[in-house]
N, C-alpha and C positions, 0 to 999 in steps of 0.2 A: 504493500500500500504506500509506504513512504517512498519507495523507488519510483512508483508510477507518478506520485505527486511531485517528486523532484524533477522527473523528466518532463512533466507537463509545464512546470514553472520555467524550466530551461528553454523549452520550445517557445513559450510565450515571450520570454526575454529576448530570444533570438529574433522572433518576428517583429518585436518592437524596435530593436536596434538596427535591424537590417535596412539598408538603403539601396535604392536602385543603382546600377552601375553608372548610369548617366548623371546621377545627382539631381534628377528632375523631381519637382514636387508632384505629388499625386493630386489630380483634379477629378472630382466626381464625374462619372460618365453622363449623369443627368444634366450637367452644366455645360460640358464641352459640346460644341456644335458638331453634328454628324455630317457625313457626306450627303445624306438625304436633305438635310436642312439647307446646305449650300446649293445643291442642285435646284431645290424648289425656289430659292431666291433668284438664281440665275434664269430659270425658265420664266418666272414672273417678270423679271426685268426685260427679257426678250419680248414678251407679249406687250408690256407697257411701252417699250421703245417703238415697236411697229405700229401699235394702235394710236398711242398718244402723239408721236412725232411725225407719223406719215399718213396713216389712214384717216384718222379723225379730221385733220385740217384739210384733206384733199376731197372728202366726200361731198361737201356742199357744192351744188352746181354741177356735179358730175353727170347726173341723169335726172329727168323729172320723175316725180312720184316715189321718191325714196326718203321721204321725211321720217318715217318710222325707223328706217335703217340708220339714218344719221343720228337720231336720238339714242338709239340703242348702242351704237358704236361709241358715242360720246360718254354714255354712262359706263360702259364696259372699260373704256380707256381710263376714266376717272377712278373706277374701283381698282383696276389693276395697278395704277400708280400709287394709290393709297395703301393697298395691300403690300406692294413691294417695299414701300417706305417703312411700314411697321415691321414687317418680317425682316427686312434688311438691317434695320437698327438693332433688333434683338439678336440677330445672327452676328452682327459686328461685336456686340458685347461679349457673346460667348466665344467668338474667335479670339478676341483680345485676351481672355483668360487663358487660352491655350497657347498663346505666344509669349507670355511673360517669362517663360523659361529661357528665352533667347539670351545669349551671352553678351549681346550688344546693349550696353547701358543707354546709349543715345536712342536706340529704337524703343526701348521700354519707356523712357521718359516722354519721348515725342508721341508714342502711340497712346499713352494714357491721356496726355494733354490734348492731342488732336481729336480723339474720339469723343472726349467729354465736352469739347467745345463745338465740334462739327455736327454731332448727331442731333442736338436740339435745333440747330438751324435746318437740318433736313426735315425734321418733323414739322417745324413751322412752315417750311416751304410747301409741304404737301397740302396745306389748307389755304394758303394765301401767298401772294407775290412778295418776294423779299426786295428790299432796296438794293441798288447796285453796290453800295458799300459792303453789305452783308454777303452778297454773292462773291465779291472779290476776296473777302476774308475766308469764305468757304473754300474757294479755289486754292488759296494759300495754305490752309490747314491740310487739305487732302494731298497737295503736292509735297508739303513738308513730311507727311507720313510716308509717301511714296519714295522720297529721296532717302530717308533713313532706313527704309526696308530693303533698299537695293543691296546694300553691303552684306547683311546676313544671308540674303537669298543667293547672291553670287558666290559666297564662300562654300556653300554645300553643293557637291556635284549634281545631286538629283534635282536641284531647284534653280540651276543657273539659267535655264531657258526662261523661267518665270521672272528671274531677276533682271535679265536683259530686256525682256518685254516691258517690265515695270519701269525701267529706266527710260526707254523710248517714250512710253505713254506719258510719264510724268513730265519729261522735257517738252513734249508736244503740247501738253495741257498748259504749261506755263507760257510757252510762246504764243499759242493761240489766244489764251485769255488776255495777254498783253495787247495783242492785235485788236481784239474786240473792244477793249477799253479805249485804245487809241482811236479806233474808228468812231466810237460813241462821242468822244471828245471832239473829234474833227467835224462830225455832223452838227454838233451843237454850236461850234464856233465858225462853221462854214469855211473850213480850211481844206481846199482841194489837195494841196501837196501833202498835207498830213494824212489825209485819207488814203492817198496813193501809197504812203509809207505803211499804213495799216494793212493794205492789201498785200504789200510785199511780205510783211511779217506773217500774214495768213498763208501765203504761199509756202514759206518755210515750215509753218506748222503742218500744212498738208503733206509736204515731202516726208516729214518725220512720221506722220500718220500712215502714209503709204508704206514706209519701211517697217513699221510695227506690224501692219497687216501681212506683209510679205514674210516676216519672221514667223508669225503665227501659222501661216500656211505651210511653210517649210517644216516647222515642228510637227504639225498634224500629218504631213505626208510621210514622215519617218516613223510614226507610231504604229503603222499598219502596212502590211506588205502590198495592199492595194491602195495605199494612201495617196499616191501620186495621181491615180485615176480619179479618186474621190475629189481631191482638191481641184483638179482640172475640170471635173463636171460642175463643181460649184462655181468656178470662174465662168464657165459657159452659161450657166443659169443666170448669173449676175449680168453678164453681157446681154443676154436676151431681154431681161427686164429693162435695162438701159435703152436698148434698141426700140422696145415698145414705147417707152416714154419719149424717145427722140422723134417718133413719127408725128407727134403733135407740135405744130409750129408755134402755138400760143398756149403755154401751160397754165396761164392765169385766167384766161377768158374762154368761154364756150363750154360745150358739153361733150360727152363721150368718154369711154373708159380709157382711151389712149391719153386724153388730157388728164384724167384722174391719176394715171400712173406718173405723168410728168409733174403734176402738182405735188404728188406724194414724194417724189424724189427731191423736188425743190424744197419741200418742207423738212426733209430729213437732213439736209446739209446745213452746215453752220455758215454764219456770215461774219465779216465781210467776204465777198467773193475774191478768191485768189486769182493770180494771173495764169490760170490754166483753163482748159476746156471744161465745160460743165459735165460732159459725158464721163471724164475721168473721175471727177468728184463723186458722181452718182455711182459709178462702178465700185469705188472704194467703200462707199457707205453700205451698199448691198452685199458686197463680198465680205466685209467685216462681220456683218450679222450672220451670214451663212457659216463662216469659219468659226465664229463664236459658238454657234449651236453644235458644231461637230466636236470642237475641242472639249466641250463640257463632259463628254461621255468617255474620255480616255482615263482609265483608272491608274495607269502607271506612267511615270512616277506619281505616287499619291499626292493629290492636291495641286499638282502643276497645271493640269487641264482646267481646273476651276479658276485658278489665278489668271491664266491667259484669257479665259472667257470673260471674266469681269474686267480685265484690262481692255479688251476689245470693245466692250460695251461702254466703258468710260472714255477711252481714247483722248481726243483733244478738246473735250468740253468740260473741264473741271469747274467752270463757273456755273454750270447747270446742276441744281441740287441732286437730281437722281444720278447724274454722271459722277459727281463728287462722291456719292455713296458707293458707287461701283469701284472707284479708285481706292477708297478705303478698304473695301472688301478684297480687292486684288492684292493690296499691300499685306493685309493680315493673312490671306491664304498663301502668299508666296513665302512669308516667314514661317508659317506653320509647316509648309512643305519642306523647308530646310531643316526642321526639327524631326522629321520622320526618320526612323531607322532604316538603313539601306541593307537589304538582304544580300549577302555575298552571292556571286554567280555560282549556280549549281547547288545552292543550299536547299535544304528541305523546306517545303511550304509550311506556313504557319499552322499551328495546331488548331483543330476545329473549335476548341473551347475558348480560344483567344481571338480578339478582333483588334485591328488597327484603329487608331483614333479617328480616322476618316471614314470608317465603315459605319453602317447603320447598327446601332445597339438597341435592341428592343427593350422596353421597360416592362418588367414582369412582376413588379411589386409596387 
């Protein structure tokens, strides 16, 4: 009896004093965001982007007798945007808890400060328009988190693609936001030369945007043996949509579904207009959405596909509240991907009773 009692106390003492090899703190699985949570936010963001930024603004005047359809799409776009904001904010908080084990002190400090300041702005923007000063502050907070998240993401081999993607998107967000602020000031002061400079800055932002989309397409093509064909098919589909929109000579006036596509493409792109053809801008917008939908489903390396998907949804529009939220999610997902353990080549698969932190963990009690 005494021996069994002593062995039990020894086992309890060992269990209390034992620490993980990585030195990471144990976070309850109920608190940490699962892969299902992240995918749900990304899918909602895709729907909100298509409906709110493209379909809803383009439907009025597209065809007679579709008043009920216009009302329904407006309501669905508003609901999806609100749902994405609420779900995205809660997922950001849960992702933040799982990234505080990062060895980068600068990331931990900026992540806590940026999320606590930016998330209330995102919630406020879901119900009313924010003043330009608040939008600039939101763009700066999301970009600050993206910059500090690049280093830990690039240091881990499994998350370097996400880190490089995050670097391009954050840089493009800063450049494009500055161009829009400059264009707004030039319009108010009626400065033609200054507005031309803003268009030049917007052109630089578009080039960075195109580079990030190309990087995501290359990454997706290497994840699957038929990836090159898939990426090429998505490019053909995007080109076809742009061709349909190009058949309408006047995208703002008139009726017809060709003009509807043209208006949807025009609403999807950011302003001011860069010094490039409109067809190239439209192609980048559509292709980015298609590639984002594909990268979301790649499970290996864990978390990298989700980070790239959010980065593609954010891209160069950090001053838009929903896009700023996507950039914050991309930063947190990239850092969490860098913290995931890497299984050596040829190692045995994980035991059935254990799950990675990005897997869906059902709650049974």
